[in-house]
mmCIF file of the N, C-alpha and C atoms, coordinates in Angstrom:
data_MODEL
# 
_entry.id   MODEL 
# 
loop_
_atom_site.group_PDB 
_atom_site.id 
_atom_site.type_symbol 
_atom_site.label_atom_id 
_atom_site.label_alt_id 
_atom_site.label_comp_id 
_atom_site.label_asym_id 
_atom_site.label_entity_id 
_atom_site.label_seq_id 
_atom_site.pdbx_PDB_ins_code 
_atom_site.Cartn_x 
_atom_site.Cartn_y 
_atom_site.Cartn_z 
_atom_site.occupancy 
_atom_site.B_iso_or_equiv 
_atom_site.pdbx_formal_charge 
_atom_site.auth_seq_id 
_atom_site.auth_comp_id 
_atom_site.auth_asym_id 
_atom_site.auth_atom_id 
_atom_site.pdbx_PDB_model_num 
ATOM 1   N N  . MET A 1 1  ? 140.852 108.655 78.542 1.00 0.00 ? 1  MET A N  1 
ATOM 2   C CA . MET A 1 1  ? 140.215 108.487 79.825 1.00 0.00 ? 1  MET A CA 1 
ATOM 3   C C  . MET A 1 1  ? 141.212 107.879 80.796 1.00 0.00 ? 1  MET A C  1 
ATOM 4   N N  . CYS A 1 2  ? 141.254 108.397 81.994 1.00 0.00 ? 2  CYS A N  1 
ATOM 5   C CA . CYS A 1 2  ? 142.189 107.873 82.990 1.00 0.00 ? 2  CYS A CA 1 
ATOM 6   C C  . CYS A 1 2  ? 141.523 106.780 83.823 1.00 0.00 ? 2  CYS A C  1 
ATOM 7   N N  . GLN A 1 3  ? 142.359 106.058 84.516 1.00 0.00 ? 3  GLN A N  1 
ATOM 8   C CA . GLN A 1 3  ? 141.873 104.951 85.337 1.00 0.00 ? 3  GLN A CA 1 
ATOM 9   C C  . GLN A 1 3  ? 141.025 105.495 86.486 1.00 0.00 ? 3  GLN A C  1 
ATOM 10  N N  . PRO A 1 4  ? 139.906 104.860 86.791 1.00 0.00 ? 4  PRO A N  1 
ATOM 11  C CA . PRO A 1 4  ? 139.058 105.333 87.894 1.00 0.00 ? 4  PRO A CA 1 
ATOM 12  C C  . PRO A 1 4  ? 139.779 105.178 89.232 1.00 0.00 ? 4  PRO A C  1 
ATOM 13  N N  . SER A 1 5  ? 139.549 106.130 90.101 1.00 0.00 ? 5  SER A N  1 
ATOM 14  C CA . SER A 1 5  ? 140.174 106.081 91.421 1.00 0.00 ? 5  SER A CA 1 
ATOM 15  C C  . SER A 1 5  ? 139.459 105.047 92.288 1.00 0.00 ? 5  SER A C  1 
ATOM 16  N N  . PRO A 1 6  ? 140.112 104.595 93.342 1.00 0.00 ? 6  PRO A N  1 
ATOM 17  C CA . PRO A 1 6  ? 139.444 103.658 94.252 1.00 0.00 ? 6  PRO A CA 1 
ATOM 18  C C  . PRO A 1 6  ? 138.149 104.227 94.827 1.00 0.00 ? 6  PRO A C  1 
ATOM 19  N N  . ASN A 1 7  ? 138.109 105.529 95.059 1.00 0.00 ? 7  ASN A N  1 
ATOM 20  C CA . ASN A 1 7  ? 136.884 106.148 95.578 1.00 0.00 ? 7  ASN A CA 1 
ATOM 21  C C  . ASN A 1 7  ? 135.748 106.083 94.568 1.00 0.00 ? 7  ASN A C  1 
ATOM 22  N N  . GLN A 1 8  ? 136.060 106.255 93.289 1.00 0.00 ? 8  GLN A N  1 
ATOM 23  C CA . GLN A 1 8  ? 135.038 106.164 92.247 1.00 0.00 ? 8  GLN A CA 1 
ATOM 24  C C  . GLN A 1 8  ? 134.489 104.750 92.140 1.00 0.00 ? 8  GLN A C  1 
ATOM 25  N N  . VAL A 1 9  ? 135.368 103.774 92.230 1.00 0.00 ? 9  VAL A N  1 
ATOM 26  C CA . VAL A 1 9  ? 134.944 102.380 92.153 1.00 0.00 ? 9  VAL A CA 1 
ATOM 27  C C  . VAL A 1 9  ? 134.081 102.025 93.363 1.00 0.00 ? 9  VAL A C  1 
ATOM 28  N N  . LEU A 1 10 ? 134.507 102.466 94.541 1.00 0.00 ? 10 LEU A N  1 
ATOM 29  C CA . LEU A 1 10 ? 133.738 102.203 95.753 1.00 0.00 ? 10 LEU A CA 1 
ATOM 30  C C  . LEU A 1 10 ? 132.372 102.887 95.696 1.00 0.00 ? 10 LEU A C  1 
ATOM 31  N N  . SER A 1 11 ? 132.339 104.093 95.152 1.00 0.00 ? 11 SER A N  1 
ATOM 32  C CA . SER A 1 11 ? 131.075 104.809 95.004 1.00 0.00 ? 11 SER A CA 1 
ATOM 33  C C  . SER A 1 11 ? 130.126 104.064 94.065 1.00 0.00 ? 11 SER A C  1 
ATOM 34  N N  . LEU A 1 12 ? 130.659 103.547 92.974 1.00 0.00 ? 12 LEU A N  1 
ATOM 35  C CA . LEU A 1 12 ? 129.843 102.764 92.041 1.00 0.00 ? 12 LEU A CA 1 
ATOM 36  C C  . LEU A 1 12 ? 129.309 101.509 92.720 1.00 0.00 ? 12 LEU A C  1 
ATOM 37  N N  . TYR A 1 13 ? 130.161 100.827 93.468 1.00 0.00 ? 13 TYR A N  1 
ATOM 38  C CA . TYR A 1 13 ? 129.764 99.614  94.187 1.00 0.00 ? 13 TYR A CA 1 
ATOM 39  C C  . TYR A 1 13 ? 128.627 99.917  95.165 1.00 0.00 ? 13 TYR A C  1 
ATOM 40  N N  . ARG A 1 14 ? 128.783 100.971 95.920 1.00 0.00 ? 14 ARG A N  1 
ATOM 41  C CA . ARG A 1 14 ? 127.745 101.349 96.895 1.00 0.00 ? 14 ARG A CA 1 
ATOM 42  C C  . ARG A 1 14 ? 126.438 101.739 96.212 1.00 0.00 ? 14 ARG A C  1 
ATOM 43  N N  . SER A 1 15 ? 126.533 102.470 95.122 1.00 0.00 ? 15 SER A N  1 
ATOM 44  C CA . SER A 1 15 ? 125.301 102.886 94.449 1.00 0.00 ? 15 SER A CA 1 
ATOM 45  C C  . SER A 1 15 ? 124.571 101.681 93.852 1.00 0.00 ? 15 SER A C  1 
ATOM 46  N N  . LEU A 1 16 ? 125.318 100.692 93.377 1.00 0.00 ? 16 LEU A N  1 
ATOM 47  C CA . LEU A 1 16 ? 124.673 99.477  92.879 1.00 0.00 ? 16 LEU A CA 1 
ATOM 48  C C  . LEU A 1 16 ? 123.986 98.715  94.007 1.00 0.00 ? 16 LEU A C  1 
ATOM 49  N N  . LEU A 1 17 ? 124.616 98.685  95.171 1.00 0.00 ? 17 LEU A N  1 
ATOM 50  C CA . LEU A 1 17 ? 123.981 98.023  96.310 1.00 0.00 ? 17 LEU A CA 1 
ATOM 51  C C  . LEU A 1 17 ? 122.741 98.795  96.781 1.00 0.00 ? 17 LEU A C  1 
ATOM 52  N N  . ARG A 1 18 ? 122.774 100.104 96.691 1.00 0.00 ? 18 ARG A N  1 
ATOM 53  C CA . ARG A 1 18 ? 121.574 100.885 97.032 1.00 0.00 ? 18 ARG A CA 1 
ATOM 54  C C  . ARG A 1 18 ? 120.470 100.652 96.008 1.00 0.00 ? 18 ARG A C  1 
ATOM 55  N N  . TYR A 1 19 ? 120.855 100.510 94.750 1.00 0.00 ? 19 TYR A N  1 
ATOM 56  C CA . TYR A 1 19 ? 119.880 100.249 93.686 1.00 0.00 ? 19 TYR A CA 1 
ATOM 57  C C  . TYR A 1 19 ? 119.141 98.939  93.942 1.00 0.00 ? 19 TYR A C  1 
ATOM 58  N N  . ARG A 1 20 ? 119.810 97.992  94.571 1.00 0.00 ? 20 ARG A N  1 
ATOM 59  C CA . ARG A 1 20 ? 119.222 96.682  94.877 1.00 0.00 ? 20 ARG A CA 1 
ATOM 60  C C  . ARG A 1 20 ? 117.914 96.824  95.645 1.00 0.00 ? 20 ARG A C  1 
ATOM 61  N N  . LYS A 1 21 ? 117.805 97.844  96.476 1.00 0.00 ? 21 LYS A N  1 
ATOM 62  C CA . LYS A 1 21 ? 116.597 98.035  97.282 1.00 0.00 ? 21 LYS A CA 1 
ATOM 63  C C  . LYS A 1 21 ? 115.376 98.349  96.416 1.00 0.00 ? 21 LYS A C  1 
ATOM 64  N N  . GLN A 1 22 ? 115.600 98.845  95.205 1.00 0.00 ? 22 GLN A N  1 
ATOM 65  C CA . GLN A 1 22 ? 114.502 99.226  94.327 1.00 0.00 ? 22 GLN A CA 1 
ATOM 66  C C  . GLN A 1 22 ? 114.016 98.074  93.446 1.00 0.00 ? 22 GLN A C  1 
ATOM 67  N N  . LEU A 1 23 ? 114.721 96.968  93.459 1.00 0.00 ? 23 LEU A N  1 
ATOM 68  C CA . LEU A 1 23 ? 114.364 95.837  92.604 1.00 0.00 ? 23 LEU A CA 1 
ATOM 69  C C  . LEU A 1 23 ? 113.047 95.215  93.030 1.00 0.00 ? 23 LEU A C  1 
ATOM 70  N N  . LYS A 1 24 ? 112.245 94.858  92.047 1.00 0.00 ? 24 LYS A N  1 
ATOM 71  C CA . LYS A 1 24 ? 110.954 94.242  92.327 1.00 0.00 ? 24 LYS A CA 1 
ATOM 72  C C  . LYS A 1 24 ? 110.888 92.817  91.813 1.00 0.00 ? 24 LYS A C  1 
ATOM 73  N N  . TYR A 1 25 ? 111.487 92.561  90.662 1.00 0.00 ? 25 TYR A N  1 
ATOM 74  C CA . TYR A 1 25 ? 111.325 91.270  89.999 1.00 0.00 ? 25 TYR A CA 1 
ATOM 75  C C  . TYR A 1 25 ? 112.601 90.426  90.004 1.00 0.00 ? 25 TYR A C  1 
ATOM 76  N N  . THR A 1 26 ? 113.593 90.841  90.744 1.00 0.00 ? 26 THR A N  1 
ATOM 77  C CA . THR A 1 26 ? 114.856 90.112  90.815 1.00 0.00 ? 26 THR A CA 1 
ATOM 78  C C  . THR A 1 26 ? 115.160 89.800  92.264 1.00 0.00 ? 26 THR A C  1 
ATOM 79  N N  . ASP A 1 27 ? 115.737 88.638  92.499 1.00 0.00 ? 27 ASP A N  1 
ATOM 80  C CA . ASP A 1 27 ? 116.136 88.257  93.845 1.00 0.00 ? 27 ASP A CA 1 
ATOM 81  C C  . ASP A 1 27 ? 117.240 89.200  94.333 1.00 0.00 ? 27 ASP A C  1 
ATOM 82  N N  . LYS A 1 28 ? 116.996 89.916  95.395 1.00 0.00 ? 28 LYS A N  1 
ATOM 83  C CA . LYS A 1 28 ? 117.940 90.908  95.901 1.00 0.00 ? 28 LYS A CA 1 
ATOM 84  C C  . LYS A 1 28 ? 119.232 90.270  96.406 1.00 0.00 ? 28 LYS A C  1 
ATOM 85  N N  . ASN A 1 29 ? 119.134 89.098  97.007 1.00 0.00 ? 29 ASN A N  1 
ATOM 86  C CA . ASN A 1 29 ? 120.343 88.416  97.476 1.00 0.00 ? 29 ASN A CA 1 
ATOM 87  C C  . ASN A 1 29 ? 121.214 87.983  96.307 1.00 0.00 ? 29 ASN A C  1 
ATOM 88  N N  . TYR A 1 30 ? 120.585 87.477  95.260 1.00 0.00 ? 30 TYR A N  1 
ATOM 89  C CA . TYR A 1 30 ? 121.334 87.091  94.059 1.00 0.00 ? 30 TYR A CA 1 
ATOM 90  C C  . TYR A 1 30 ? 122.026 88.312  93.459 1.00 0.00 ? 30 TYR A C  1 
ATOM 91  N N  . PHE A 1 31 ? 121.310 89.418  93.367 1.00 0.00 ? 31 PHE A N  1 
ATOM 92  C CA . PHE A 1 31 ? 121.862 90.648  92.805 1.00 0.00 ? 31 PHE A CA 1 
ATOM 93  C C  . PHE A 1 31 ? 123.086 91.081  93.597 1.00 0.00 ? 31 PHE A C  1 
ATOM 94  N N  . SER A 1 32 ? 123.000 91.071  94.927 1.00 0.00 ? 32 SER A N  1 
ATOM 95  C CA . SER A 1 32 ? 124.120 91.482  95.782 1.00 0.00 ? 32 SER A CA 1 
ATOM 96  C C  . SER A 1 32 ? 125.322 90.572  95.601 1.00 0.00 ? 32 SER A C  1 
ATOM 97  N N  . LYS A 1 33 ? 125.078 89.267  95.561 1.00 0.00 ? 33 LYS A N  1 
ATOM 98  C CA . LYS A 1 33 ? 126.177 88.314  95.391 1.00 0.00 ? 33 LYS A CA 1 
ATOM 99  C C  . LYS A 1 33 ? 126.837 88.482  94.027 1.00 0.00 ? 33 LYS A C  1 
ATOM 100 N N  . ARG A 1 34 ? 126.017 88.731  93.012 1.00 0.00 ? 34 ARG A N  1 
ATOM 101 C CA . ARG A 1 34 ? 126.554 88.905  91.658 1.00 0.00 ? 34 ARG A CA 1 
ATOM 102 C C  . ARG A 1 34 ? 127.401 90.169  91.562 1.00 0.00 ? 34 ARG A C  1 
ATOM 103 N N  . ILE A 1 35 ? 126.950 91.255  92.186 1.00 0.00 ? 35 ILE A N  1 
ATOM 104 C CA . ILE A 1 35 ? 127.724 92.502  92.191 1.00 0.00 ? 35 ILE A CA 1 
ATOM 105 C C  . ILE A 1 35 ? 129.066 92.274  92.875 1.00 0.00 ? 35 ILE A C  1 
ATOM 106 N N  . ARG A 1 36 ? 129.037 91.653  94.046 1.00 0.00 ? 36 ARG A N  1 
ATOM 107 C CA . ARG A 1 36 ? 130.281 91.386  94.774 1.00 0.00 ? 36 ARG A CA 1 
ATOM 108 C C  . ARG A 1 36 ? 131.217 90.501  93.956 1.00 0.00 ? 36 ARG A C  1 
ATOM 109 N N  . LYS A 1 37 ? 130.676 89.455  93.358 1.00 0.00 ? 37 LYS A N  1 
ATOM 110 C CA . LYS A 1 37 ? 131.490 88.534  92.567 1.00 0.00 ? 37 LYS A CA 1 
ATOM 111 C C  . LYS A 1 37 ? 132.153 89.253  91.393 1.00 0.00 ? 37 LYS A C  1 
ATOM 112 N N  . GLU A 1 38 ? 131.400 90.100  90.699 1.00 0.00 ? 38 GLU A N  1 
ATOM 113 C CA . GLU A 1 38 ? 131.950 90.818  89.549 1.00 0.00 ? 38 GLU A CA 1 
ATOM 114 C C  . GLU A 1 38 ? 133.031 91.817  89.970 1.00 0.00 ? 38 GLU A C  1 
ATOM 115 N N  . PHE A 1 39 ? 132.819 92.505  91.068 1.00 0.00 ? 39 PHE A N  1 
ATOM 116 C CA . PHE A 1 39 ? 133.830 93.452  91.531 1.00 0.00 ? 39 PHE A CA 1 
ATOM 117 C C  . PHE A 1 39 ? 135.098 92.716  91.963 1.00 0.00 ? 39 PHE A C  1 
ATOM 118 N N  . GLU A 1 40 ? 134.953 91.582  92.619 1.00 0.00 ? 40 GLU A N  1 
ATOM 119 C CA . GLU A 1 40 ? 136.122 90.800  93.010 1.00 0.00 ? 40 GLU A CA 1 
ATOM 120 C C  . GLU A 1 40 ? 136.842 90.238  91.784 1.00 0.00 ? 40 GLU A C  1 
ATOM 121 N N  . ARG A 1 41 ? 136.092 89.787  90.809 1.00 0.00 ? 41 ARG A N  1 
ATOM 122 C CA . ARG A 1 41 ? 136.682 89.239  89.587 1.00 0.00 ? 41 ARG A CA 1 
ATOM 123 C C  . ARG A 1 41 ? 137.445 90.310  88.817 1.00 0.00 ? 41 ARG A C  1 
ATOM 124 N N  . ASN A 1 42 ? 136.933 91.521  88.813 1.00 0.00 ? 42 ASN A N  1 
ATOM 125 C CA . ASN A 1 42 ? 137.544 92.609  88.042 1.00 0.00 ? 42 ASN A CA 1 
ATOM 126 C C  . ASN A 1 42 ? 138.614 93.365  88.817 1.00 0.00 ? 42 ASN A C  1 
ATOM 127 N N  . ARG A 1 43 ? 138.905 92.937  90.009 1.00 0.00 ? 43 ARG A N  1 
ATOM 128 C CA . ARG A 1 43 ? 139.912 93.614  90.841 1.00 0.00 ? 43 ARG A CA 1 
ATOM 129 C C  . ARG A 1 43 ? 141.281 93.617  90.185 1.00 0.00 ? 43 ARG A C  1 
ATOM 130 N N  . THR A 1 44 ? 141.603 92.593  89.421 1.00 0.00 ? 44 THR A N  1 
ATOM 131 C CA . THR A 1 44 ? 142.943 92.451  88.856 1.00 0.00 ? 44 THR A CA 1 
ATOM 132 C C  . THR A 1 44 ? 143.024 92.838  87.381 1.00 0.00 ? 44 THR A C  1 
ATOM 133 N N  . LEU A 1 45 ? 142.087 93.609  86.900 1.00 0.00 ? 45 LEU A N  1 
ATOM 134 C CA . LEU A 1 45 ? 142.111 94.019  85.489 1.00 0.00 ? 45 LEU A CA 1 
ATOM 135 C C  . LEU A 1 45 ? 143.252 94.989  85.222 1.00 0.00 ? 45 LEU A C  1 
ATOM 136 N N  . ALA A 1 46 ? 143.721 94.975  83.982 1.00 0.00 ? 46 ALA A N  1 
ATOM 137 C CA . ALA A 1 46 ? 144.709 95.954  83.542 1.00 0.00 ? 46 ALA A CA 1 
ATOM 138 C C  . ALA A 1 46 ? 144.035 97.330  83.491 1.00 0.00 ? 46 ALA A C  1 
ATOM 139 N N  . PRO A 1 47 ? 144.811 98.407  83.582 1.00 0.00 ? 47 PRO A N  1 
ATOM 140 C CA . PRO A 1 47 ? 144.221 99.753  83.584 1.00 0.00 ? 47 PRO A CA 1 
ATOM 141 C C  . PRO A 1 47 ? 143.297 100.039 82.401 1.00 0.00 ? 47 PRO A C  1 
ATOM 142 N N  . GLU A 1 48 ? 143.671 99.587  81.195 1.00 0.00 ? 48 GLU A N  1 
ATOM 143 C CA . GLU A 1 48 ? 142.820 99.851  80.025 1.00 0.00 ? 48 GLU A CA 1 
ATOM 144 C C  . GLU A 1 48 ? 141.469 99.145  80.162 1.00 0.00 ? 48 GLU A C  1 
ATOM 145 N N  . GLU A 1 49 ? 141.500 97.926  80.652 1.00 0.00 ? 49 GLU A N  1 
ATOM 146 C CA . GLU A 1 49 ? 140.273 97.157  80.822 1.00 0.00 ? 49 GLU A CA 1 
ATOM 147 C C  . GLU A 1 49 ? 139.406 97.726  81.937 1.00 0.00 ? 49 GLU A C  1 
ATOM 148 N N  . SER A 1 50 ? 140.039 98.188  82.994 1.00 0.00 ? 50 SER A N  1 
ATOM 149 C CA . SER A 1 50 ? 139.264 98.690  84.127 1.00 0.00 ? 50 SER A CA 1 
ATOM 150 C C  . SER A 1 50 ? 138.511 99.966  83.765 1.00 0.00 ? 50 SER A C  1 
ATOM 151 N N  . VAL A 1 51 ? 139.107 100.795 82.927 1.00 0.00 ? 51 VAL A N  1 
ATOM 152 C CA . VAL A 1 51 ? 138.425 102.017 82.480 1.00 0.00 ? 51 VAL A CA 1 
ATOM 153 C C  . VAL A 1 51 ? 137.186 101.641 81.695 1.00 0.00 ? 51 VAL A C  1 
ATOM 154 N N  . PHE A 1 52 ? 137.318 100.680 80.792 1.00 0.00 ? 52 PHE A N  1 
ATOM 155 C CA . PHE A 1 52 ? 136.174 100.236 79.992 1.00 0.00 ? 52 PHE A CA 1 
ATOM 156 C C  . PHE A 1 52 ? 135.080 99.671  80.890 1.00 0.00 ? 52 PHE A C  1 
ATOM 157 N N  . GLN A 1 53 ? 135.431 98.815  81.828 1.00 0.00 ? 53 GLN A N  1 
ATOM 158 C CA . GLN A 1 53 ? 134.449 98.204  82.724 1.00 0.00 ? 53 GLN A CA 1 
ATOM 159 C C  . GLN A 1 53 ? 133.758 99.268  83.571 1.00 0.00 ? 53 GLN A C  1 
ATOM 160 N N  . TYR A 1 54 ? 134.516 100.238 84.056 1.00 0.00 ? 54 TYR A N  1 
ATOM 161 C CA . TYR A 1 54 ? 133.947 101.308 84.888 1.00 0.00 ? 54 TYR A CA 1 
ATOM 162 C C  . TYR A 1 54 ? 132.948 102.139 84.084 1.00 0.00 ? 54 TYR A C  1 
ATOM 163 N N  . GLU A 1 55 ? 133.320 102.527 82.875 1.00 0.00 ? 55 GLU A N  1 
ATOM 164 C CA . GLU A 1 55 ? 132.426 103.319 82.027 1.00 0.00 ? 55 GLU A CA 1 
ATOM 165 C C  . GLU A 1 55 ? 131.177 102.525 81.664 1.00 0.00 ? 55 GLU A C  1 
ATOM 166 N N  . TYR A 1 56 ? 131.337 101.260 81.337 1.00 0.00 ? 56 TYR A N  1 
ATOM 167 C CA . TYR A 1 56 ? 130.200 100.408 81.006 1.00 0.00 ? 56 TYR A CA 1 
ATOM 168 C C  . TYR A 1 56 ? 129.243 100.295 82.191 1.00 0.00 ? 56 TYR A C  1 
ATOM 169 N N  . ALA A 1 57 ? 129.785 100.122 83.382 1.00 0.00 ? 57 ALA A N  1 
ATOM 170 C CA . ALA A 1 57 ? 128.953 100.009 84.583 1.00 0.00 ? 57 ALA A CA 1 
ATOM 171 C C  . ALA A 1 57 ? 128.201 101.308 84.847 1.00 0.00 ? 57 ALA A C  1 
ATOM 172 N N  . ASN A 1 58 ? 128.838 102.443 84.654 1.00 0.00 ? 58 ASN A N  1 
ATOM 173 C CA . ASN A 1 58 ? 128.158 103.725 84.857 1.00 0.00 ? 58 ASN A CA 1 
ATOM 174 C C  . ASN A 1 58 ? 127.022 103.920 83.872 1.00 0.00 ? 58 ASN A C  1 
ATOM 175 N N  . VAL A 1 59 ? 127.251 103.575 82.614 1.00 0.00 ? 59 VAL A N  1 
ATOM 176 C CA . VAL A 1 59 ? 126.210 103.719 81.597 1.00 0.00 ? 59 VAL A CA 1 
ATOM 177 C C  . VAL A 1 59 ? 125.057 102.770 81.898 1.00 0.00 ? 59 VAL A C  1 
ATOM 178 N N  . SER A 1 60 ? 125.379 101.532 82.256 1.00 0.00 ? 60 SER A N  1 
ATOM 179 C CA . SER A 1 60 ? 124.331 100.556 82.576 1.00 0.00 ? 60 SER A CA 1 
ATOM 180 C C  . SER A 1 60 ? 123.507 100.991 83.776 1.00 0.00 ? 60 SER A C  1 
ATOM 181 N N  . GLN A 1 61 ? 124.180 101.507 84.765 1.00 0.00 ? 61 GLN A N  1 
ATOM 182 C CA . GLN A 1 61 ? 123.469 101.953 85.977 1.00 0.00 ? 61 GLN A CA 1 
ATOM 183 C C  . GLN A 1 61 ? 122.524 103.103 85.645 1.00 0.00 ? 61 GLN A C  1 
ATOM 184 N N  . SER A 1 62 ? 122.960 104.052 84.838 1.00 0.00 ? 62 SER A N  1 
ATOM 185 C CA . SER A 1 62 ? 122.111 105.158 84.441 1.00 0.00 ? 62 SER A CA 1 
ATOM 186 C C  . SER A 1 62 ? 120.902 104.682 83.649 1.00 0.00 ? 62 SER A C  1 
ATOM 187 N N  . PHE A 1 63 ? 121.126 103.718 82.772 1.00 0.00 ? 63 PHE A N  1 
ATOM 188 C CA . PHE A 1 63 ? 120.036 103.167 81.968 1.00 0.00 ? 63 PHE A CA 1 
ATOM 189 C C  . PHE A 1 63 ? 118.960 102.534 82.849 1.00 0.00 ? 63 PHE A C  1 
ATOM 190 N N  . PHE A 1 64 ? 119.384 101.713 83.802 1.00 0.00 ? 64 PHE A N  1 
ATOM 191 C CA . PHE A 1 64 ? 118.420 101.018 84.641 1.00 0.00 ? 64 PHE A CA 1 
ATOM 192 C C  . PHE A 1 64 ? 117.676 101.967 85.594 1.00 0.00 ? 64 PHE A C  1 
ATOM 193 N N  . ARG A 1 65 ? 118.332 103.037 85.992 1.00 0.00 ? 65 ARG A N  1 
ATOM 194 C CA . ARG A 1 65 ? 117.668 104.003 86.867 1.00 0.00 ? 65 ARG A CA 1 
ATOM 195 C C  . ARG A 1 65 ? 116.727 104.916 86.082 1.00 0.00 ? 65 ARG A C  1 
ATOM 196 N N  . GLY A 1 66 ? 116.930 104.995 84.782 1.00 0.00 ? 66 GLY A N  1 
ATOM 197 C CA . GLY A 1 66 ? 116.080 105.847 83.966 1.00 0.00 ? 66 GLY A CA 1 
ATOM 198 C C  . GLY A 1 66 ? 116.598 107.271 83.834 1.00 0.00 ? 66 GLY A C  1 
ATOM 199 N N  . ASP A 1 67 ? 117.910 107.471 84.058 1.00 0.00 ? 67 ASP A N  1 
ATOM 200 C CA . ASP A 1 67 ? 118.502 108.818 83.933 1.00 0.00 ? 67 ASP A CA 1 
ATOM 201 C C  . ASP A 1 67 ? 118.592 109.241 82.493 1.00 0.00 ? 67 ASP A C  1 
# 
């Protein structure tokens, strides 16, 4: 698996922020801050780690949406 492009990462970030609007039982502001914090924290990951984090985030997002 190759390293995700900046556009793919940005797309994931945006889709997670859009998902926030569907939340019912979680504080939306907390969710937004947590997403931003995690993306900022993972900005400096090595390529191998970033691929794993990107794939994990995609799978998690699909699970929560019910895909």
